[in-house]
One Martini backbone bead per residue (centre of mass of N, CA, C, O) as a GRO file, in nm:
protein
  309
    1THR     BB    1  -0.610   1.258   1.102
    2ASP     BB    2  -0.599   1.219   1.396
    3SER     BB    3  -0.486   0.959   1.585
    4PHE     BB    4  -0.669   1.018   1.836
    5ARG     BB    5  -0.950   1.092   1.701
    6ARG     BB    6  -0.977   0.819   1.541
    7GLN     BB    7  -1.115   0.659   1.788
    8GLY     BB    8  -1.364   0.813   1.712
    9THR     BB    9  -1.680   1.026   1.629
   10GLY     BB   10  -1.622   1.346   1.582
   11TYR     BB   11  -1.687   1.371   1.272
   12LEU     BB   12  -2.009   1.366   1.256
   13GLN     BB   13  -2.092   1.656   1.304
   14PRO     BB   14  -1.963   1.798   1.057
   15ALA     BB   15  -2.076   1.589   0.849
   16GLN     BB   16  -2.372   1.685   0.901
   17ASN     BB   17  -2.356   1.977   0.849
   18LEU     BB   18  -2.263   1.957   0.554
   19TYR     BB   19  -2.513   1.804   0.456
   20ASN     BB   20  -2.728   2.010   0.534
   21TRP     BB   21  -2.602   2.234   0.334
   22LEU     BB   22  -2.549   2.058   0.053
   23ILE     BB   23  -2.791   1.814   0.038
   24LYS     BB   24  -3.072   1.838   0.183
   25PRO     BB   25  -3.217   2.053  -0.006
   26ILE     BB   26  -3.199   1.812  -0.258
   27ALA     BB   27  -3.273   1.516  -0.180
   28ASN     BB   28  -3.559   1.477  -0.298
   29GLU     BB   29  -3.481   1.529  -0.595
   30LEU     BB   30  -3.284   1.303  -0.626
   31ALA     BB   31  -3.476   1.068  -0.555
   32ASP     BB   32  -3.689   1.128  -0.779
   33ALA     BB   33  -3.458   1.103  -1.013
   34ASN     BB   34  -3.262   0.860  -0.957
   35ILE     BB   35  -2.989   0.937  -0.836
   36ASP     BB   36  -2.625   0.797  -0.836
   37THR     BB   37  -2.457   1.062  -0.923
   38LEU     BB   38  -2.210   1.303  -0.813
   39LEU     BB   39  -2.107   1.628  -0.927
   40PHE     BB   40  -1.838   1.836  -0.827
   41SER     BB   41  -1.802   2.203  -0.829
   42LEU     BB   42  -1.550   2.366  -0.650
   43ASP     BB   43  -1.434   2.577  -0.427
   44GLY     BB   44  -1.158   2.615  -0.251
   45GLY     BB   45  -1.260   2.538   0.058
   46LEU     BB   46  -1.408   2.250  -0.053
   47ARG     BB   47  -1.180   2.057  -0.195
   48THR     BB   48  -1.091   1.909   0.106
   49VAL     BB   49  -1.352   1.761   0.121
   50PRO     BB   50  -1.483   1.451   0.228
   51LEU     BB   51  -1.763   1.363   0.068
   52ALA     BB   52  -1.800   1.057   0.153
   53ALA     BB   53  -1.835   1.164   0.480
   54LEU     BB   54  -2.094   1.256   0.461
   55HIS     BB   55  -2.383   1.297   0.689
   56ASP     BB   56  -2.745   1.215   0.772
   57GLY     BB   57  -2.741   1.032   1.055
   58GLU     BB   58  -2.706   0.730   0.915
   59ASN     BB   59  -2.530   0.803   0.654
   60PHE     BB   60  -2.324   0.801   0.409
   61LEU     BB   61  -2.293   0.933   0.100
   62ILE     BB   62  -2.161   0.663  -0.028
   63GLU     BB   63  -2.425   0.485   0.029
   64THR     BB   64  -2.581   0.642  -0.231
   65TYR     BB   65  -2.323   0.765  -0.390
   66SER     BB   66  -2.144   0.846  -0.656
   67LEU     BB   67  -1.822   1.031  -0.693
   68SER     BB   68  -1.718   1.357  -0.827
   69LEU     BB   69  -1.465   1.574  -0.949
   70ILE     BB   70  -1.481   1.895  -1.120
   71PRO     BB   71  -1.340   2.164  -1.244
   72THR     BB   72  -1.508   2.162  -1.521
   73PHE     BB   73  -1.735   2.102  -1.761
   74SER     BB   74  -1.529   2.162  -2.008
   75LEU     BB   75  -1.313   1.923  -1.898
   76MET     BB   76  -1.523   1.697  -1.951
   77ASN     BB   77  -1.524   1.352  -2.036
   78THR     BB   78  -1.822   1.178  -2.161
   79ASP     BB   79  -1.697   0.941  -2.277
   80TYR     BB   80  -1.746   0.594  -2.298
   81GLN     BB   81  -1.499   0.348  -2.163
   82PRO     BB   82  -1.430   0.042  -2.125
   83ILE     BB   83  -1.181  -0.123  -1.870
   84PRO     BB   84  -1.143  -0.430  -1.784
   85ASP     BB   85  -0.904  -0.484  -2.031
   86ALA     BB   86  -0.690  -0.301  -1.941
   87LYS     BB   87  -0.391  -0.175  -1.944
   88ILE     BB   88  -0.130  -0.166  -1.678
   89LEU     BB   89   0.083   0.086  -1.539
   90ALA     BB   90   0.303   0.006  -1.267
   91MET     BB   91   0.441   0.244  -1.052
   92GLY     BB   92   0.726   0.265  -0.795
   93ALA     BB   93   0.818   0.325  -0.443
   94SER     BB   94   0.986   0.201  -0.131
   95GLU     BB   95   1.267   0.360  -0.156
   96PHE     BB   96   1.461   0.611   0.025
   97GLU     BB   97   1.678   0.860   0.126
   98GLU     BB   98   1.469   1.093   0.277
   99LEU     BB   99   1.233   0.891   0.313
  100ASN     BB  100   1.001   0.697   0.395
  101PRO     BB  101   0.907   0.400   0.367
  102LEU     BB  102   0.693   0.176   0.142
  103PRO     BB  103   0.605  -0.144   0.191
  104ALA     BB  104   0.321  -0.157   0.022
  105VAL     BB  105   0.391  -0.108  -0.282
  106PRO     BB  106   0.473  -0.389  -0.401
  107VAL     BB  107   0.195  -0.519  -0.324
  108GLU     BB  108   0.017  -0.319  -0.475
  109LEU     BB  109   0.128  -0.362  -0.774
  110SER     BB  110   0.089  -0.672  -0.791
  111THR     BB  111  -0.214  -0.688  -0.719
  112ILE     BB  112  -0.342  -0.496  -0.946
  113THR     BB  113  -0.228  -0.662  -1.190
  114GLN     BB  114  -0.370  -0.922  -1.117
  115GLN     BB  115  -0.658  -0.813  -1.118
  116MET     BB  116  -0.647  -0.706  -1.424
  117GLY     BB  117  -0.450  -0.937  -1.594
  118THR     BB  118  -0.280  -0.675  -1.711
  119GLY     BB  119   0.069  -0.584  -1.701
  120GLU     BB  120   0.317  -0.363  -1.552
  121VAL     BB  121   0.613  -0.356  -1.336
  122PHE     BB  122   0.783  -0.071  -1.171
  123LEU     BB  123   1.059  -0.061  -0.939
  124ASN     BB  124   1.232   0.192  -0.835
  125GLN     BB  125   1.476   0.209  -1.054
  126GLU     BB  126   1.224   0.196  -1.276
  127PHE     BB  127   1.125   0.483  -1.152
  128THR     BB  128   1.107   0.692  -1.416
  129LYS     BB  129   1.051   0.936  -1.638
  130GLN     BB  130   1.175   0.794  -1.884
  131ASN     BB  131   1.020   0.525  -1.849
  132LEU     BB  132   0.734   0.634  -1.858
  133ILE     BB  133   0.755   0.738  -2.149
  134GLN     BB  134   0.859   0.482  -2.289
  135GLN     BB  135   0.626   0.285  -2.216
  136ARG     BB  136   0.398   0.459  -2.356
  137GLN     BB  137   0.521   0.428  -2.643
  138VAL     BB  138   0.503   0.113  -2.660
  139THR     BB  139   0.229   0.133  -2.472
  140PRO     BB  140  -0.124   0.213  -2.455
  141TYR     BB  141  -0.205   0.277  -2.162
  142GLN     BB  142  -0.505   0.325  -1.981
  143ILE     BB  143  -0.350   0.260  -1.711
  144ILE     BB  144  -0.209   0.458  -1.443
  145HIS     BB  145   0.015   0.372  -1.165
  146LEU     BB  146   0.123   0.563  -0.872
  147GLY     BB  147   0.352   0.456  -0.610
  148THR     BB  148   0.414   0.706  -0.353
  149HIS     BB  149   0.534   1.000  -0.287
  150GLY     BB  150   0.370   1.313  -0.186
  151ASN     BB  151   0.317   1.684  -0.245
  152PHE     BB  152   0.147   1.991  -0.154
  153ASN     BB  153   0.254   2.334  -0.232
  154GLU     BB  154   0.239   2.644  -0.220
  155GLY     BB  155   0.369   2.802  -0.494
  156ASP     BB  156   0.622   2.686  -0.618
  157ALA     BB  157   0.624   2.414  -0.819
  158SER     BB  158   0.881   2.264  -0.686
  159HIS     BB  159   0.733   2.216  -0.399
  160SER     BB  160   0.588   2.010  -0.566
  161TYR     BB  161   0.540   1.636  -0.559
  162VAL     BB  162   0.641   1.336  -0.723
  163GLN     BB  163   0.812   1.057  -0.636
  164LEU     BB  164   1.084   0.927  -0.760
  165TRP     BB  165   1.379   0.766  -0.764
  166ASP     BB  166   1.572   1.025  -0.895
  167ASP     BB  167   1.320   1.220  -0.864
  168LYS     BB  168   1.097   1.498  -0.929
  169LEU     BB  169   0.753   1.561  -0.992
  170ASP     BB  170   0.625   1.842  -1.104
  171LEU     BB  171   0.383   2.048  -1.211
  172THR     BB  172   0.503   2.126  -1.484
  173GLU     BB  173   0.558   1.822  -1.572
  174MET     BB  174   0.272   1.723  -1.579
  175ARG     BB  175   0.193   1.893  -1.832
  176GLN     BB  176   0.439   1.746  -2.023
  177LEU     BB  177   0.331   1.422  -2.058
  178ASN     BB  178   0.101   1.370  -2.265
  179TRP     BB  179  -0.186   1.223  -2.174
  180ASP     BB  180  -0.327   1.223  -2.479
  181ASN     BB  181  -0.030   1.079  -2.589
  182PRO     BB  182  -0.155   0.849  -2.511
  183PRO     BB  183  -0.455   0.784  -2.388
  184VAL     BB  184  -0.591   0.837  -2.051
  185GLU     BB  185  -0.838   0.697  -1.847
  186LEU     BB  186  -0.641   0.633  -1.584
  187LEU     BB  187  -0.507   0.807  -1.296
  188VAL     BB  188  -0.312   0.687  -1.022
  189LEU     BB  189  -0.253   0.862  -0.710
  190SER     BB  190  -0.125   0.705  -0.410
  191ALA     BB  191  -0.039   0.950  -0.283
  192CYS     BB  192  -0.004   1.229  -0.107
  193ARG     BB  193  -0.189   1.512  -0.186
  194THR     BB  194  -0.289   1.492  -0.513
  195ALA     BB  195  -0.579   1.676  -0.467
  196ILE     BB  196  -0.432   1.929  -0.389
  197GLY     BB  197  -0.464   2.293  -0.418
  198SER     BB  198  -0.491   2.596  -0.597
  199LYS     BB  199  -0.550   2.878  -0.784
  200ASP     BB  200  -0.311   2.768  -0.988
  201ALA     BB  201  -0.391   2.442  -0.895
  202GLU     BB  202  -0.647   2.277  -0.949
  203LEU     BB  203  -0.640   1.979  -0.775
  204GLY     BB  204  -0.359   1.946  -0.858
  205PHE     BB  205  -0.229   1.683  -1.001
  206ALA     BB  206  -0.506   1.567  -1.086
  207GLY     BB  207  -0.612   1.824  -1.223
  208LEU     BB  208  -0.377   1.853  -1.430
  209ALA     BB  209  -0.423   1.585  -1.571
  210VAL     BB  210  -0.700   1.648  -1.677
  211ALA     BB  211  -0.612   1.917  -1.827
  212SER     BB  212  -0.392   1.722  -1.994
  213GLY     BB  213  -0.601   1.450  -2.080
  214VAL     BB  214  -0.711   1.305  -1.856
  215LYS     BB  215  -1.011   1.154  -1.781
  216THR     BB  216  -0.911   1.018  -1.495
  217ALA     BB  217  -0.847   1.090  -1.149
  218LEU     BB  218  -0.677   0.957  -0.850
  219GLY     BB  219  -0.683   1.119  -0.535
  220SER     BB  220  -0.557   1.295  -0.244
  221ILE     BB  221  -0.627   1.508   0.077
  222TRP     BB  222  -0.400   1.352   0.241
  223GLN     BB  223  -0.212   1.175   0.478
  224VAL     BB  224  -0.185   0.866   0.407
  225SER     BB  225  -0.210   0.525   0.448
  226ASP     BB  226  -0.025   0.279   0.337
  227GLY     BB  227  -0.213   0.041   0.411
  228GLY     BB  228  -0.488   0.174   0.337
  229THR     BB  229  -0.422   0.199   0.043
  230LEU     BB  230  -0.393  -0.086  -0.031
  231VAL     BB  231  -0.675  -0.174   0.036
  232LEU     BB  232  -0.824   0.026  -0.154
  233MET     BB  233  -0.683  -0.061  -0.419
  234SER     BB  234  -0.758  -0.360  -0.419
  235GLU     BB  235  -1.064  -0.299  -0.427
  236PHE     BB  236  -1.085  -0.113  -0.677
  237TYR     BB  237  -0.979  -0.327  -0.886
  238THR     BB  238  -1.186  -0.536  -0.836
  239HIS     BB  239  -1.436  -0.348  -0.924
  240LEU     BB  240  -1.348  -0.249  -1.196
  241GLY     BB  241  -1.393  -0.535  -1.338
  242GLU     BB  242  -1.721  -0.523  -1.273
  243THR     BB  243  -1.864  -0.226  -1.319
  244GLN     BB  244  -1.727  -0.004  -1.542
  245ILE     BB  245  -1.728   0.217  -1.310
  246LYS     BB  246  -1.520   0.416  -1.139
  247ALA     BB  247  -1.705   0.543  -0.913
  248GLU     BB  248  -1.824   0.266  -0.825
  249ALA     BB  249  -1.562   0.128  -0.753
  250LEU     BB  250  -1.484   0.326  -0.525
  251ARG     BB  251  -1.744   0.290  -0.361
  252GLN     BB  252  -1.705  -0.020  -0.304
  253ALA     BB  253  -1.431   0.007  -0.164
  254GLN     BB  254  -1.537   0.190   0.073
  255LEU     BB  255  -1.761  -0.005   0.168
  256SER     BB  256  -1.574  -0.239   0.247
  257MET     BB  257  -1.436  -0.083   0.477
  258LEU     BB  258  -1.690   0.026   0.637
  259ARG     BB  259  -1.821  -0.283   0.663
  260GLY     BB  260  -1.573  -0.506   0.698
  261ASP     BB  261  -1.503  -0.682   0.422
  262VAL     BB  262  -1.207  -0.569   0.493
  263VAL     BB  263  -0.904  -0.708   0.641
  264ILE     BB  264  -0.642  -0.709   0.904
  265GLU     BB  265  -0.500  -1.036   0.976
  266GLY     BB  266  -0.229  -1.196   1.054
  267GLY     BB  267  -0.071  -1.043   0.817
  268GLN     BB  268  -0.351  -1.020   0.645
  269LEU     BB  269  -0.540  -0.978   0.353
  270ARG     BB  270  -0.902  -0.978   0.378
  271GLY     BB  271  -1.122  -1.045   0.102
  272GLU     BB  272  -1.309  -0.977  -0.151
  273GLY     BB  273  -1.083  -1.036  -0.420
  274VAL     BB  274  -0.853  -1.117  -0.262
  275PRO     BB  275  -0.590  -1.266  -0.264
  276ASP     BB  276  -0.461  -1.531  -0.152
  277ASN     BB  277  -0.240  -1.500   0.085
  278LEU     BB  278  -0.196  -1.186   0.156
  279MET     BB  279   0.096  -1.075   0.251
  280LEU     BB  280   0.251  -0.872   0.473
  281PRO     BB  281   0.475  -0.689   0.572
  282PRO     BB  282   0.589  -0.694   0.890
  283GLU     BB  283   0.600  -0.378   0.938
  284LEU     BB  284   0.297  -0.347   0.855
  285ALA     BB  285   0.143  -0.563   1.015
  286GLU     BB  286   0.202  -0.455   1.305
  287THR     BB  287   0.044  -0.170   1.262
  288LEU     BB  288  -0.246  -0.300   1.124
  289ASP     BB  289  -0.343  -0.491   1.326
  290LYS     BB  290  -0.673  -0.430   1.387
  291VAL     BB  291  -0.751  -0.197   1.227
  292ASP     BB  292  -0.997   0.049   1.172
  293LEU     BB  293  -1.105   0.073   0.839
  294SER     BB  294  -1.391   0.227   0.883
  295ASN     BB  295  -1.256   0.475   0.911
  296PRO     BB  296  -1.251   0.759   0.708
  297TYR     BB  297  -0.945   0.798   0.693
  298TYR     BB  298  -0.897   0.537   0.500
  299TRP     BB  299  -1.139   0.607   0.259
  300SER     BB  300  -1.193   0.940   0.204
  301ALA     BB  301  -0.943   1.076   0.055
  302PHE     BB  302  -1.030   0.949  -0.206
  303THR     BB  303  -1.074   1.105  -0.537
  304LEU     BB  304  -1.239   1.189  -0.812
  305ILE     BB  305  -1.122   1.331  -1.127
  306GLY     BB  306  -1.370   1.382  -1.335
  307SER     BB  307  -1.476   1.120  -1.490
  308PRO     BB  308  -1.690   0.862  -1.366
  309TRP     BB  309  -1.656   0.671  -1.651
   0.00000   0.00000   0.00000
């Protein structure tokens, strides 16, 4: 996550060490059994490891497996429900009184609803807790996407938040949103540090959402790039409509960035599945033009929590 170190490949050595400790001892057994998805139930110190970026000396782990974190096996919903035609509720904020603006959010919300083919967008003043509850009562959205600022801090629940337009959604309120009524197949929290937790709130907001009834949550484990998140989410929803498996959709999105299949050039986001002529806001295009999106910083922070299906 260090902007200077991001220029090199210093991450490879620790990524290979972790692979050798965690995966290599069972790699042959996984291959013999034709395993294509790995579910990790991790203790405290390992929950912030970007598992997708573990490296065997030749390839990243994500090049071989789809990945998901699970709080416990007992909390995992294993029922499969295809979601290519699911309705999406996309809400978020790009303007804030005390926080930095997020110019990519309006583009992010409009792009993902366009890719899913059906859904509603509520931006800035319309992004309130009351409206979130009301919209879910009117329409049983299977996918909910929240694009905004967020942060997790240990201690009092009020110190951790997902930023709404006029308020902050803290950990206690996350439990009270009745995510299982109507049931939510996928909750995407594209803010920063939404999958970081503590002993009292395992896997943070994303983990609490799963514990409260969400089948699968997508969250991040560090301060993510606004533009990088736009790219990843655009690719994720493109593949979500094709693969029908959430973990595989995330894997394909990460591979698109790793392999350079999606790029930002001349103020445009270009890649397979990206809407034609998707122009970025000028302030975002200037900082992201020709950024190396293949670096794990941009694609490995986001991880699925709960069911990979």
